[in-house]
N, C-alpha and C positions, 0 to 999 in steps of 0.2 A: 643721343648713342651717336659718334660719331663711326663715318667710312669712310674708304678709302677716296680719295681726290676734293674731298670736304673742306670749304675752308677753317682756318682756327682762329679763332676771335678772342687776342689774351684778354682780359677782364681781371682787377685786383683790386679787390678793397684792403684799405688801411684805415684802424681803429685807433685815435685818441680819445682815452676819453668817454665822454659822450659821443665826440665827434668824428662821421664816418665819410672816411674823404675816400673816392673812387676814379681809380685809371681805366680806364679802356679804350682799348681803338676798334677800328671798324675795318671793311674791308678794302678802304682806301690808304690803312694808315701802313705803316712799314712796321707793324708788329704781327702781321698777320702769316700764318704759313701755311700750308697747304700737305697734306698728309700723303705721302706716296700709295701707289695702286701696287695692284697684282701682276703679274707679267701677264702678258697675251698669252692667246693657246697657239701652240707648235702648230703650223703647220706643212710643214717639211718632213715628215718622219718618213725613212726609205728603208727597208728590209731588202735581203741580195744574199744568194746563195754562197757559202764559203766551205774550205774543204774541212772534211773530215766530217761529214754531216752535222756542220754548226749552219748559225744565220748569222750576219754582224747585219746591224742596227745602227743606222746613223742619221742626224736629224740637224736642225741650224737653231742659233739662240732665237724666240720669238724679236721682232725688230729691233735686231741685232744689239739686244741690251746684252752688257756685260756682267760679269761675277753673280749668273745663277745658277741656282743646282737644280738636280732633273732627279724627277721619278721615273723612273720603266720600270712596266707593269707587264706580264704577258700572259696568255692562257694558254697551260702547256699540255692543250689538246683536249680539255675537259668543256664540252658544249662549244657552242657557236652562235656567230650572230649575237644580237639581243640577249640570249642566254648564256654568254660564253661567262665562264669565274675568271678573275685575273687576280693572279698574286706578284707582290714585291718582287723584282729583279736586283735593284739595286738599295742596297740597306747597309751601309747607312744612303744618304744622297749624294749622286755624284756630281761633278762640276765636269765631266768628259762629255763630248759630242758623239762619242760614238759605244760599242756595246760587241761585244761577241757572245751567244752564247750557241755551246757545243753539248757534245753526248747527247743529239736530239736524235727521234727515233724514224727510220723511211717510213712513209707511207703516213705520215700525221702530220696535220694541218695545226700553226700556229701563230697566232694573232699576238701584237702587240700595242702597246701604247704608251707616250710619254708627256711629262707636261714639269712646266718652269717651276720654280719655287724661290720666292726673294724675302724681305723680312716683313712683308704686307703679309703671305700667304701664299696658297699655291694658283698656279692659271687652271682653267681648263685642260682637262684631256687633248691629244691630238687623236682626230681618228684613227681608229686600228688599222693596221697593215697585214696583210698576212701572205704566207711563204707556205708552201709542204713542201718536205724534205724527199730529195730523190726513192721513189719507189720500186718496187719488185716490176719486171718486164711483163706487159701482159699476155695473157694465151693468144696464139696465131689464130687469127678468124679465118682463115681459109687456107685447107691442105688439100693438095693435088698430090692422087696419085696414080701412075701410067704405067701401065706395062710394057716392055718395049723385050726385045731381041740383043742378047750380048754372047758373041761369038757361040751361035746355036745354042744356047740356051735360052730360057724365059727369068725374065730378070724385074726389075719394076725401078720407075724412078721416083721418086717425091719431092716436092714443093710448095713451098708457102712464101705468104707475100709479108710488106714489113710489118715489124710489130713495134708496137708501141714500147719503147724501152726504157720509160718510167724517168729519164732524165738524164742516165749514162748510156754511153756504148755499149753494146753486145759484146761479149766477146768470143762467145763458142753459144750453138746450141746442142742440146742432149737430147737423141731421138730416141725411142722404144717401141721397136717393129714387135709385135707379134701373129705368129703364123702357126694355127694350130694347138698345140702345147708348147710350141717353142717360143721363147722372148727371147728378144735378142734385143744385148744396147748398144748403142755407139754415142760419143762424146765431140766435142772439136769438132762440129761440123761448119760448114757456113747454111745459107738457104738453099741447099740441092744437095738430094743425097741418092747417089745409083746405089741397086743392090742383085744381085746378082747368086742364086741357089743358095745358098749359105756363106758367101764371100762375098761381104759387103765391102764398098770402096767409096770412099768419100772424096770431098772435092767441095 
């Protein structure tokens, strides 16, 4: 059974009546051919965030080989590590060296692998590359409430530290203040809120 990279030696038997004449070349002869080989492993796979909750996936041809096709697979958030489940993204195979996957869910982690294909078969899959789509902001871990005086009235000042923005700029904060049976809510505030009696001021 021949495999890739084997030397192929031609042998022809020609029979005339009761005579058999054999023509055979050897490894030093001019009729020896070498089978092709499968593509090498793709080692240049990269993933990066793109607009509209999408991911750009790019790679280079292994050994700068031309006319290769590629099979790109992804783990759409099912399992992780060695237990990740992969499904094809490029069906049929693609000649391109990039792919954009959109409509992804914030907060989920996605994994991608690619392999090259030629007439001899498929190469080894690349190492998986992982990327997470932007998530919702984290909960503030430290909130400071200070009493203060404002125009001879009792008031308060609320402050909090820097919040993990999940990969996107925070546009505003939403505050809920509960006093007795009263719930007061304010939006579009920065990282500090002053209040006095029932009149809240934001800055």
